[in-house]
C-alpha positions as CSV (number, residue, x, y, z in Angstrom):
1,X,129.4,115.4,140.4
2,X,128.6,112.2,138.4
3,X,125.7,114.0,136.2
4,X,129.0,116.7,135.3
5,X,131.2,113.3,135.1
6,X,128.7,112.1,132.8
7,X,128.0,114.8,130.5
8,X,131.3,115.2,129.8
9,X,131.6,111.1,129.0
10,X,129.0,111.7,127.0
11,X,131.1,114.5,124.9
12,X,133.9,113.2,124.4
13,X,132.2,109.9,122.9
14,X,130.5,112.2,120.5
15,X,132.9,114.2,119.9
16,X,130.4,116.9,121.0
17,X,131.2,120.3,123.0
18,X,130.7,119.4,126.9
19,X,128.4,122.6,126.8
20,X,126.1,121.9,124.3
21,X,125.8,118.6,126.2
22,X,125.0,119.5,128.9
23,X,122.0,121.2,127.2
24,X,120.9,118.4,125.7
25,X,120.9,115.9,128.5
26,X,119.4,118.8,130.6
27,X,116.3,119.0,127.9
28,X,115.8,115.7,127.7
29,X,115.8,115.3,131.8
30,X,112.6,117.9,131.4
31,X,110.9,116.3,128.9
32,X,111.2,112.6,130.7
33,X,110.1,114.5,134.2
34,X,107.3,116.0,132.5
35,X,106.3,112.4,130.7
36,X,106.0,111.0,133.8
37,X,102.5,109.4,135.1
38,X,100.7,110.7,137.2
39,X,100.4,109.3,140.4
40,X,97.0,108.5,141.4
41,X,96.0,107.9,145.5
42,X,93.7,105.8,146.6
43,X,92.5,104.0,149.6
44,X,92.1,104.3,153.3
45,X,94.3,107.1,155.1
46,X,95.6,106.5,158.6
47,X,96.1,109.5,160.7
48,X,98.7,109.5,163.9
49,X,96.2,112.0,166.0
50,X,92.9,109.7,166.7
51,X,92.6,106.1,168.5
52,X,90.6,104.0,166.4
53,X,89.0,101.0,167.9
54,X,88.2,98.0,165.9
55,X,86.3,94.9,167.6
């Protein structure tokens, strides 16, 4: 719901059609998602199904 309201506010402030604004913001969000940095996992992994004894 808040995204629709945000698109409506953007459309109203820029004097654009709401469906055009929705299309533009969707493309922007997809671009931001595609350019996000790749997560690199490293370090120790602990599992819950094994018992490790540390002395």
